[in-house]
C-alpha positions in Angstrom: 69.5 86.2 37.2 68.6 89.0 39.4 72.2 88.8 41.9 75.6 87.8 42.0 77.7 86.7 46.1 81.3 87.0 45.9 81.6 84.6 48.7 79.4 82.0 50.6 78.2 84.7 53.4 77.4 87.1 50.8 75.1 84.6 48.8 73.1 84.2 52.4 72.3 88.0 52.6 71.9 88.5 49.2 69.4 85.6 49.3 67.8 87.2 51.7 67.9 90.4 50.3 66.7 89.4 46.7 64.1 86.3 47.9 65.3 84.8 44.3 63.0 81.7 42.4 66.9 79.5 42.5 70.6 79.5 43.9 73.4 78.3 42.1 76.6 78.3 44.2 79.9 77.0 43.6 81.2 74.4 45.2 84.1 76.2 46.2 83.8 79.3 47.5 85.6 81.9 49.8 85.1 83.3 53.3 82.3 80.2 54.7 82.5 77.5 52.3 79.7 76.8 49.8 78.0 73.9 51.7 77.7 75.5 54.8 76.3 78.5 53.0 74.1 76.2 51.3 72.5 74.6 54.9 71.9 78.6 56.2 70.3 79.0 52.8 68.3 75.6 53.5 67.0 77.0 56.5 66.3 80.9 55.3 64.6 80.1 52.5 63.4 76.2 52.3 61.6 76.1 49.1 64.3 77.5 47.2 66.3 75.0 44.8 69.6 75.2 45.6 71.9 74.1 42.3 75.7 73.3 43.4 78.0 74.1 40.3 81.4 72.5 40.8 84.4 72.0 38.3 85.1 69.2 41.2 83.9 65.3 41.1 84.0 64.7 45.0 81.9 62.1 46.4 81.6 63.0 49.7 80.9 66.5 49.0 78.2 65.5 46.3 76.6 63.4 48.9 76.7 66.1 51.5 75.4 68.5 49.3 72.2 66.2 48.7 72.1 65.8 52.2 71.5 69.2 53.0 69.4 69.7 50.5 70.5 71.4 47.1 68.2 69.7 44.4 70.9 69.6 42.0 74.6 68.7 41.1 76.1 69.7 37.8 79.4 69.8 36.6 81.1 72.9 34.7 82.7 69.8 32.4 79.0 70.0 31.4 78.0 72.3 28.8 76.5 75.2 30.1 73.0 74.1 28.8 73.1 71.3 31.1 72.8 74.0 34.1 70.2 76.1 32.2 68.4 73.1 31.8 68.3 71.6 35.6 67.4 75.3 36.8 64.0 75.5 33.8 63.5 72.1 35.3 63.6 72.5 39.0 62.2 76.4 38.5 59.0 74.8 36.6 58.2 71.7 39.3 58.5 74.7 42.2 55.2 76.6 40.6 53.3 73.4 39.7 
């Protein structure tokens, strides 16, 4: 991990500063909604995989996240190994 953000706006700033290999966003973030942050991050860092990690099972938000370009959606109800596995597979696919 190279950074942590307090909110959506901070995630954008940190993404630009740190140029991470991947970004994990919580669906419910303060200050700037994570879908708005994801949209901006997709424009600024088009090759960086975005993972939406959320406790909510909102189908509309999931569809919108996919339209925005979120690479993967992982429920917080799943074991953390699922999140780690998704991140690894996305990084492997990006490196290939």
